[in-house]
TILUM-213443 format. One record per atom (N, C-alpha, C): residue in one letter; x, y, z. Coordinates in steps of 0.05 Angstrom, whole numbers, plus 5000, padded with zeros to 4 digits. Atoms other than C-alpha are relative to their C-alpha. Layout:
BEGIN
aXYZ
...
//
This chain:
BEGIN
m498450155015
m402457362535
m502249865014
k497550074983
k408357342585
k499349765015
s500450204986
s405056882631
s499549724984
d500150235018
d403156402575
d502749864991
l497450125013
l410156342545
l501949915027
e498650104976
e412856262620
e499749735003
l500650294997
l409555592619
l502149844982
l498450175019
l414055362560
l503250055005
s496949934996
s420555692583
s501549765014
k498050204990
k426055172596
k497949775004
l502350214999
l420354612579
l501049745010
k499050264990
k424854022591
k499949995029
e499550034971
e425654182663
e496750015014
k502449984988
k418154262677
k498049774996
d502050185002
d412553802694
d497650125004
l502449845000
l406554152672
l497349865010
a501950164989
a402153572691
a499050065028
r500749884970
r402253802760
r497950205002
q502049805005
q398354362738
q497649944986
g502450075014
g393253962701
g500250054969
l499649895029
l396554192634
l501849804987
m498450195019
m399453802573
m501150224978
v498649855023
v404154062517
v499649814978
l500650125027
l402253862447
l502450104980
e498049945016
e408053862399
e499549934973
g500050035026
g407453972328
g497249984987
r502849995016
r401554032276
r498549745002
l501450255000
l399753282276
l498949965025
v501250084971
v398953212351
v497950225006
i502049824990
i395353862360
i497249954982
e502550055017
e390553672301
e498749775011
k501550244994
k389053002329
k498850095030
a501349924972
a387653352399
a497450154995
l502749835010
l382653842364
l497849804990
e502050185009
e379253242330
e498649865024
s501350114977
s377952942397
s498550195019
g501649804984
g374853562424
g501550165017
i498349844980
i380453862462
i500950294985
v499649715009
v381454642453
v502450105014
p497249874986
p388854932470
p498950255013
r500149744987
r389255492518
r501150224980
f498649835020
f394155782466
f501949834986
i497950155020
i398955602409
i502250214998
v497949875006
v405855822397
v501349894971
c499250125026
c408355762325
c502450204988
t497849855017
t414155992275
t498050144980
e501549865019
e412056442219
e499149844977
a500750215021
a411655862171
a497149865005
e502150134994
e405855602210
e497450235007
r501949814988
r402156242223
r497550014986
l502649995015
l397256222167
l498149775005
h501550264995
h395155512181
h498150045026
w501049994974
w393455662254
w498050264999
e502049764997
e390356342243
e497449934984
a502450105009
a385556002195
a498449795016
r501250244984
r384355382239
r499050075026
l501049894972
l383355712305
l500250285008
s499749724998
s381856412301
s498950105029
s500849944972
s378856392373
s501949975023
v498050104984
v385156122405
v502150215001
a497749824999
a390856572430
a502449894983
l497650095016
l396656532380
l502250175000
y497449824995
y403756762391
y502249894977
v498550075019
v408256772333
v503050125005
m497149924995
m416056802339
m501749854981
p497850145018
p422356632297
p500849725012
h499550284989
h424655902300
h502450045022
d497950004983
d431156092337
d498750085027
e500849904972
e427156472392
e498349785010
l501650244991
l422555862398
l501849805012
c497950154986
c428355412409
c501150105027
q498949834976
q431055912459
q498349985024
l502049974979
l424555942496
l500049705014
v500650254984
v423655192507
v502549855006
d497550064992
d431355082513
d500949724985
f498950225015
f432454522460
f498850054971
k500449965031
k432254472381
k497549894995
f502750095000
f424954462368
f499550054969
h500349965030
h423354322292
h497049934989
r502350085011
r416154172292
r498250244996
g501349775013
g413754882279
g497850115018
a502149904982
a408454952334
a499649855024
l500350144976
l407154782405
l497050155013
a502549904986
a400454832444
a499749945029
v500850104972
v398254812516
v497149975003
a502350034996
a392054522535
a499249855029
d500650154975
d388154232598
d499949694993
m499550285001
m389453502611
m497449855002
p502550194991
p383752992606
p500249815022
d499950204975
d381752562663
d499649714985
l500050285008
l382951822653
l497449875014
q502250124988
q376351442667
q500749705005
g499650314991
g375850752700
g498849784978
f501050185022
f374750152652
f497649855014
e502350174989
e368149772662
e500549744988
a499550285009
a369549032658
a497649884983
a502250115013
a362848892630
a500250074972
g500049905028
g364549282567
g502049844984
a497550165011
a370648782555
a498649774986
g501350255009
g365748192540
g498450044978
v502049995020
v361448482490
v501449994970
g498950055025
g363848192424
g503249995001
q496950034998
q371048122405
q501150274999
r498649734994
r375348672431
r503149935004
l497350034994
l382648762431
l501450205016
y499249814983
y386049102486
y502949945009
l497350004988
l393349292507
l500150075029
c500249924969
c393849292582
c503050045009
l497449934992
l400449622611
l499949995032
w499750014967
w402549512685
w502950075007
g497449974993
g408449882713
g501650114977
v498649895020
v410750182648
v500750315008
t500049754985
t413950802680
t501450214978
d498949815018
d417751082616
d498250134982
p501949895019
p413451572577
p500349984972
s499750035031
s416951472509
s499049734996
n500950305006
n415750712516
n497149975002
l502849984999
l408750842537
l499050094974
g501249905024
g407351312479
g500849794974
a499450225022
a410650792431
a498449804998
l501850264997
l406550232453
l496850094992
i502449915006
i400150662448
i499650054967
r500049975027
r401950842377
r500049754984
t500050275013
t403350122357
t497549875004
a502750164996
a397049872387
a497850134982
a502049895021
a393050382346
a500449904972
g499450085026
g396650182284
g499249724996
l500350294999
l395549432298
l497149915006
g502750064999
g388049482308
g498849985033
a500749974974
a387549542384
a497250155005
d502649864993
d380449752412
d500550195022
g499649834982
g383450102469
g502549925018
i497750024984
i389050172524
i498850015027
l500550004974
l388649952596
l502250045018
l497749954987
l393250272644
l499549905028
g499950104973
g394849912711
g501450205016
p498549804982
p398050222770
p503050044994
g497249955005
g405150502763
g500950094972
c499549915030
c404350712690
c500850315000
a499749735003
a406751382666
a497550124987
n502249885009
n401951892648
n499950014967
p500150035028
p399751812574
p500050294988
f499849775013
f399152542567
f502250205008
y497649884995
y406152732590
y501050094971
r499249915023
r409953132538
r501149764980
k498550225014
k414552522517
k498449814992
a502050235008
a408952032518
a498550104974
l501549865025
l404652492468
l501750004978
r498349975027
r410752602423
r500549724991
a499450285009
a412351852420
a497549844988
s502350115012
s405051662409
s499050164976
m501249845023
m404152222356
m497050085001
g502649934998
g397952412383
g497849784999
t502150215000
t394351692377
t498649945025
v501150024971
v392951732454
v497050164994
f502449865005
f387152232426
f498049824983
r501650135019
r384451722377
r499049725012
l500550284989
l384851062418
l499150065030
p501049954973
p380651032484
p502249895021
v498650074980
v384950982546
v498650015027
w501149974973
w382550762611
w501849885022
k498750104974
k385050632686
k498749735006
v501250294988
v384649902714
v501749965020
d498650134977
d386949542776
d499349674998
r500450295002
r387248812790
r497149895003
d502750064997
d380048782810
d498650024973
v501349995024
v377849002742
v501249764980
i499250195018
i382348532704
i498849725011
a501450244989
a379647972750
a497449994989
a502250005006
a372848162731
a499849954970
c500550045029
c374348172656
c500649714995
a499450275001
a377347462664
a497649815006
k502250144991
k371247242699
k497650034980
s501849935020
s366947552644
s500749844974
g499550185021
g370247082593
g502350134982
s497949895017
s375947522566
s502549815000
l497350135003
l382447172543
l502250195007
i498149834991
i388047472583
i502649874997
i497650105007
i395047352557
i502250195011
g497849844990
g401347602598
g502449944989
a497850045009
a407747712571
a502049965023
a498350084975
a413047382619
a502249784987
l497550175007
l419747022618
l499649795027
s500250214977
s417346402659
s500049714984
e499950295014
e417345622647
e497149974988
r502950035008
r409645692635
r499650104972
a500449855024
a410546192577
a500349864974
i500050135027
i409045952508
i501550174980
p498749845022
p413546192450
p497850104983
i502249865018
i409646702409
i499549844976
g500750165026
g410546252347
g498149765002
r502150244995
r406845662379
r497350085012
l502349934988
l401446092411
l497549964985
e502750065020
e396445972352
e499249715007
e500850264996
e396545252369
e498249965026
t501249984973
t393945412439
t497350194998
l502349865001
l388845942422
l497549894985
p502050105009
p381745802407
p499950074967
a500049945030
a380445772328
a498250274995
a501549725004
a374946322336
a499850125027
l499849854975
l375646842390
l497250165003
n502749904998
n368347022411
n500550255024
d499949784980
d370447462472
d502450154996
s497749815000
s375748032485
s502649845007
l497350074994
l383147912484
l501750225011
i498949764988
i387148292532
i503449905001
l497150054994
l395148292528
l500850175019
v499149864976
v398448512588
v503149984997
l497249955000
l405548752590
l500850145027
g499449934976
g409348922652
g502650224999
n497549814998
n415349362677
n502649844989
e497650135011
e422049222637
e501649845021
g498250124979
g425649062702
g499049795014
y501450184979
y420648692745
y497849814984
g502150165014
g415748422693
g497250045013
l502549984990
l408648282713
l500149885031
p500150124969
p407248152791
p498149784997
y501550285001
y404447482809
y496950055001
e503149954998
e397647772828
e498650084974
v501349935029
v396648002755
v500549734982
l499350285016
l400147332724
l497749785006
s501650234990
s395646892765
s497150044986
l502949945015
l389547222727
l500149914968
c499650065029
c392447052659
c499149734990
s500750275010
s389846482619
s502349874987
l497550065012
l396346442582
l502150175006
e497749824999
e403446692586
e501749944975
v498350025029
v407646842523
v502750135005
c497349895001
c414646982510
c501050034970
i499149975025
i419147192451
i502549855001
p497450154999
p424946682441
p502450204990
m497749825003
m431747032437
m502549825002
v497650124997
v438746822426
v501350005025
r498850014972
r443146682487
r501850255003
g498249754995
g446547272519
g498350225003
v501849794998
v440347702512
v497549965017
d501750104984
d435647672567
d497050134996
s502849865004
s429948172545
s500150204977
l500549805021
l427548672497
l499050245010
n501849744994
n425349402504
n497049924997
v502650054998
v418349352525
v498250094978
a501349925024
a415949762465
a500749844976
v499550185025
v419349312415
v498649735006
a501450264991
a416848672452
a497150024994
g503349955002
g409848982455
g499249984969
g500850025029
g409949102379
g500149744988
i499750305010
i412248382363
i497649875008
l502350174994
l406648082404
l497450134992
m502349885009
m401448562384
m499749924971
y500150115028
y402948382310
y499049734998
e500750304998
e402347662326
e497449965009
l502350034988
l396247732369
l497550134987
f502149825013
f392248302337
f499849994970
g499949905029
g394648332267
g497849844984
e501750165019
e390347772238
e496950025009
r502949994992
r384047932281
r498950304992
//
């Protein structure tokens, strides 16, 4: 028991990903992980959660403690009732050939380093009908604690793959419509994008978002069929990437 609980001690200061482990916070996230086939190494919960987890996972080590002790263990106010530690899944590479089979909607992220933003984008993509997430170089790990918390476990329900420039180039060659979010002269305001898009989308659509500070690198923008932007009032140069991604996905994915 002691060695298990030591993993959660002062949790904010630890990067369990280095050990190939992830922390699942709360019943909803744990349940979504279980539905995807992930079995935790152990669960720590409050007395109020005991009966649920005893009935749900009789073969998994379960540690029960008062709420105050749980908060003291992790060193922050924790109100979700249960924590689990599980082995982190491996991200597989994306096969470009799969992108061109029928209409698919993908969110591709490039250099999105903040785990909370990444998790929020995954959650929004799942809610707006994306078929998968493509993670380019420089992105945060989608299984970091903060990313999992922000995504509310939707990362376990939506396929997530690794990509690089060559994969995106192959997708473009196979017929995918690649749209990059950019603040450039070439960028089309989102409200006018429908005028440019084909009436019927027969191939995949890939929306690519970049780093908040630097945007998308030229080598990725050069692969985009179109560039899109969100018009804003003067004095505001950009939006948080999770907010911008939500607006763009609503417009591009919502009606499809």
